[in-house]
C-alpha positions in Angstrom: 15.3 -9.7 118.7 13.4 -7.6 116.1 14.4 -4.7 118.3 18.3 -5.7 118.4 18.1 -5.8 114.8 16.7 -2.8 113.8 18.8 -1.0 116.4 22.0 -2.1 114.2 20.5 -1.6 111.3 19.7 2.1 112.4 23.2 2.4 113.6 24.7 1.1 110.3 22.6 4.0 108.5 23.9 6.7 111.0 20.3 7.6 112.3 20.1 8.4 115.8 16.9 6.9 116.3 15.5 4.5 119.3 14.6 1.0 117.5 11.4 1.4 119.7 10.3 4.3 118.2 11.1 3.3 114.9 9.1 -0.3 115.5 5.8 1.8 117.2 5.9 4.3 114.2 6.0 1.3 111.9 3.0 -1.0 113.8 0.6 2.3 114.4 1.1 3.0 110.4 0.5 -0.9 109.7 -2.8 -0.4 111.9 -4.0 2.6 110.1 -3.6 0.8 106.7 -5.4 -2.2 107.9 -8.2 -0.3 109.2 -8.3 1.7 105.9 -8.0 -1.4 103.9 -11.0 -3.3 106.1 -13.5 -0.8 105.9 -13.0 0.6 102.3 -11.8 -2.0 100.0 -14.0 -5.0 98.7 -13.3 -8.1 100.7 -11.2 -6.0 103.1 -10.7 -9.1 105.8 -8.7 -10.8 103.2 -6.9 -7.9 101.4 -6.2 -5.9 104.9 -4.3 -8.5 106.5 -2.3 -9.5 103.6 -1.3 -6.2 102.6 -0.4 -5.3 106.1 2.2 -8.0 106.6 3.7 -7.3 103.4 3.6 -3.5 104.2 5.3 -4.5 107.6 7.9 -6.2 105.8 8.7 -4.0 103.5 8.9 -1.0 105.6 12.3 -2.1 107.1 13.4 -3.6 103.9 13.0 -0.4 102.0 14.0 2.0 104.7 16.5 0.4 106.4 17.9 -2.5 104.2 18.2 -0.5 100.7 19.5 2.4 102.9 22.3 0.6 104.4 23.1 -0.7 100.8 23.2 3.0 99.6 25.3 3.8 102.3 28.2 1.5 101.8 28.0 2.3 98.0 28.6 5.8 99.0 31.1 5.1 101.5 33.2 2.8 99.4 33.5 5.4 96.9 34.3 8.0 99.1 37.2 5.5 100.3 38.7 5.9 96.4 38.9 9.4 97.1 39.7 9.9 100.5 42.0 6.6 101.6 45.0 7.4 99.2 45.3 11.0 100.1 45.4 9.7 104.3 48.3 7.0 102.9 50.0 9.4 101.4 49.7 11.7 104.7 50.6 8.6 106.6 53.6 8.1 105.0 54.8 11.7 105.2 53.5 12.6 108.8 54.3 8.7 110.2 51.2 9.5 112.7 47.8 8.1 112.0 45.8 11.3 113.9 48.3 14.0 112.1 47.4 11.8 108.9 43.7 11.8 109.5 43.8 15.5 110.1 45.4 16.9 106.9 43.2 14.2 105.1 40.0 15.6 106.2 41.0 18.8 105.4 41.7 18.3 101.8 38.6 15.7 101.3 35.1 16.8 102.0 32.9 13.2 101.6 30.7 11.2 104.0 33.6 8.9 105.2 35.9 11.5 106.0 32.9 12.7 108.2 33.1 9.6 110.0 36.5 9.9 110.6 36.0 13.8 111.8 33.7 12.2 114.6 36.5 9.7 115.3 38.9 13.1 116.1 36.4 15.2 117.8 35.6 12.0 120.1 39.4 11.5 120.8 39.7 14.9 121.6 36.7 14.4 124.3 38.7 12.0 126.6 38.8 8.8 124.3 41.4 7.4 122.5 41.9 6.9 119.0 41.3 3.4 119.1 38.1 3.5 120.7 37.1 6.1 118.7 38.1 4.3 115.5 36.5 0.9 116.9 33.3 3.2 117.3 33.1 4.0 113.7 33.8 0.6 112.6 31.0 -0.6 114.3 28.4 1.8 112.9 29.7 0.4 109.2 28.3 -2.7 107.6 30.6 -2.8 104.7 33.5 -5.4 105.2 35.7 -3.7 102.8 35.7 0.0 104.7 35.8 -2.5 108.3 38.8 -4.3 106.9 40.4 -0.6 105.9 39.2 0.7 109.5 41.2 -2.5 111.1 44.3 -1.8 109.3 44.2 2.1 110.6 43.7 0.9 114.2 46.8 -1.3 113.9 48.6 1.3 112.2 47.9 3.7 115.4 48.8 1.1 117.8 51.8 -0.6 116.3 53.2 2.0 113.7 52.6 -1.2 111.0 52.9 -0.5 107.3 49.2 -0.7 105.8 49.9 0.5 102.1 49.6 -3.0 100.7 46.7 -4.4 102.7 44.4 -1.2 102.5 45.5 -0.9 98.5 43.8 -4.5 98.1 40.6 -3.4 99.6 40.6 -0.2 97.2 41.4 -2.4 94.5 38.4 -4.4 95.4 36.3 -1.5 95.4 37.7 -0.5 92.0 37.2 -4.1 90.6 33.2 -4.2 92.1 32.6 -0.7 90.5 33.9 -2.1 86.9 31.9 -5.1 87.1 28.7 -3.2 88.2 29.7 -0.9 84.9 30.0 -3.8 82.6 26.7 -5.0 83.7 24.8 -1.8 82.8 26.3 -1.7 79.8 25.6 -5.4 79.1 21.7 -4.5 79.6 21.8 -1.6 77.6 21.0 -3.8 74.0 18.4 -5.6 75.8 16.8 -2.4 77.0 17.0 -1.3 73.2 15.6 -4.0 72.0 12.3 -4.2 74.8 11.9 -0.7 73.5 12.1 -1.2 70.0 9.5 -4.4 70.4 7.0 -2.2 72.3 7.1 0.6 69.7 6.4 -1.6 66.7 3.5 -3.3 68.7 2.2 0.0 69.7 2.9 1.3 65.6 0.9 -2.2 64.6 -1.8 -1.5 67.2 -2.4 2.3 66.0 -2.4 1.1 62.3 -5.0 -1.7 62.8 -7.1 0.8 64.7 -7.0 3.5 62.1 -7.8 0.5 59.3 -10.4 -0.4 61.7 -12.2 3.0 62.0 -11.5 4.4 58.8 
């Protein structure tokens, strides 16, 4: 079960590493950490097991979970550059494969590289639909997977996907705006905390100066 979960996360990150290798590396590093803490720290018999359990969990969270989150943000940002170009090319070319080729030539980012892989696979014998499905399974962002599903439908049925895809792009833009607003809202709080720290430090310096003078 753990192995399957790690395998899926590695796939979402685009890392070609066997999940067993990742788990073995995590286990070995945990054992090394346990031995160091056990023999070199006071009360190591208490500190070591607690620290190792926390470390074992954090390794997966920091390396895989946060990595996936960063990759999803990157792919969604890339979609705002790549997908509008693709929609224009699709309208002109009326063919998904041709539109992808044109879009990849015009836009070079992480998402365009994923579609480049799909085109490469389609040249090696797979259908474009199969290649797009593989990309979809390697991405955990629901917005990007929805866009890919729409592209697959356009490839199979020739559907007009502009409205559906633009809804997904609007959702990405909306998320970015909300995130930006949150950052701006936190700025006054950060300034207030810095001001308080500065005033507190100044008071401490004045007290110490008066005490030693």
